[in-house]
Residue, then its C-alpha position, 0 to 999 in steps of 0.5 A: m355414657g351413650i347419651w353423653e357420646d351423642c351430645p352435640h356439645a361433647r366434641t367441643v368439650i373434648d377439643l377444649y380440654d382433652d389435652s389441657s393441663q387442668p384436670t377436667a371431667v364431665v359428670d351427670e346429675e348423679l355425679r357419675i363420670v361420663w368423660t375424663n381428660k388425660r390429665a385427670l385420668a393420670l392423676y386420679g386412678s379412681f376416675k377409671v370407673p363411673d363413681g370414682l369422683s363420688s368416692m372423693l366426696s363425703a355424703e354431705d358434699r355429694h348432696r350439696v353438689g347435687e342440689e346446686l347443680c339441679a338448680d343450675r348453680s356452680v359450686t365448689v367443694s374441697t376434699g382431702r383430710l390429710p397433711l397432703g393438702t386439699t383438692e378443690l373441685f369446681f362444678v359448673p352446670f354445662c348442658t341438658f341433653g336427652g333428659t340428662r343434666f351434665a356438669l364440668v368438673h375442674l380439679s385443682p390439687a394443692n401442692a404445698q405439701g405434696t399431692a398428685l401434682d407433687p408426687l415427690g412431696a406426697n411420697r416424702v409425707v408417706s415415707t415419713f409417716s411410715n418411718q415414724l410409726r412402723g419403726p417404733l412398732s418394730s421395736i415394740f414387737a421385738s421387745l414383746s417377743a423378748m419379754s414373752r420368754m421371761e420366766e417371770l411373765k410365764k409364771e405371773r398370769s396378770l403380767r402375761e395378760h398385760l403383755l397380750h393386750i399390748n401385743q393386740n393393740s400394737y397390731k391394731i396400730l399397724r392395721h391403721c398404718v397400713n390402711l392410712t398409707e394405702y389411702t394416702r397413696f390412692t388420694s395422692a395418685i402415687n399408688p401404682f396398679e401392679p397386675v399379675t395373672v392370678d387364679l382367683r379360685e385358689l386365692l380365695r380358697q387359701l385366704g378363706d381357709a386362713v380366715q376360717m381358722l381365725a374366725q373359729d375363736l369367735g364362734i362365727p362359721l365362714h363358708v366358702s363357695l368357689p367355682e369348679r374350674p380356675l378363674l384367671c384374672q389380671c389383678d393386683q393381688e395385694k390390693l385385692q386381698n386387702a380389700l377382701l380382708n377389710v370387708l371380712s373384718n367388718s363382717l366379723r366385727y359387727t356381729r350378733s348371735d347366730n351370725e355366719i359369713t359366706l364368701a363366694l366367687e363366680e363368673v358373671s358376664g365376663s367379670a369376676r364377682i366376689t360376694v361376702t354375705d353375713r348375718g350380723l348387725g346390718i347397717e342403720p339406714e341413717i348412716y348408710p350414705y356415709i359408710c365409705d366416707p374416709f375416716f367415718s367410723h360408727d359403733p352400733t353396739g356402744y362398746e367402741a368396736a368401730g375401726g379407723g374409718l378407712g377399711l371400706t374406703v380403701a376397699k372401694l378405691s382398691m376395686a376402682a383401681h381394678g376397673g371394678t366396683l364395690m356395692i353394699d346392700s344391708v338391712e339393719g338387724s339382718g345382715t350385710k352383703v358386699v359385692l366386689t366385681l372386677p373385669l376378667r382379662q384372661k381367657q379361661e380356655g386351655f388353663s395350664g397354670e403357667g405364668v400364674l402367680r401362686a397364691p400364698n397357702s393358708a399356712d403361709y397366712i397363719c404362720d407369718r406373724f405379719s401377714p395381711v390376715h393377722i394385720l387387717l383382722a387385728d381388731v377382731c381376731r386373736t393376733p399371734e402371741p409375741 
């Protein structure tokens, strides 16, 4: 960032594009954002962090753009795989300063069916999607609940198993609805960041206890390591817990014998660092560049254990909305470590608990049949019986 600020051409770019209605950014040779104009920042919340633009591109597109820019050639790519249209990104080599190459990026979101330039249209698509799937799912859950009380099903074991199977798969569909809706809202810039003061230590304690209860059925121990004192943070509690549960879902899904998971929280240099470490299958090197790509799904076991391909995408976008990061380190056959960081915006001194949103307790997570714990872990853990 410092190199760009010292670049003699920086002021020219800012004067030309800062107040432009054309979303524009400047990236370095690693596609890290070094500057963004007001319009781009308003439309793309993920641009608040250096790798926000990279999260919009597939691994293949990132590689192609990097090659073309290194050869001093302009390149255009498109992103967006939902019926919300696409966004074209036009990369133009700009200058080299201090040994670093810089490129201008002009973004042109299509607005035929609703995008960041037409949020009403995007909202309409999301609303229609939710109504078309969540409405019928509500009816299915209601019917399952009624059927579970029928004497015939109580006596007939095979029918009961079919009922439980339908219930489990209904939860899986609901999980995909949640992640797809979140992803759509993020990519359409209609997913507002709603921060509240949260004690991260208490949130992770209660969330960890709930996941521990569910993970017992899988025989996977979950250890929770927390600081001794409260750790206050301004965060969007729903987005943060959804990010964590999507990460934990992967640790529980891609498992092997002797797997165990550790959820840890610590304060590091003014930031909260949440680490999820497992001793599961790990990630194969050849697929590692793609794991956060939207809709990328891979099953290393051959038993179709893969999810919908949006869990890590949504988790990464959620952390970007906080001004934080999500980093993944994995060794195939040994396990995976995921580190989520977010800035601490509350002083820790003199904590009294006043004005702090109370975290749901573990019983709330477990007893609520449609809590995020049950929905986002539906692929791996037993769901509540109808």
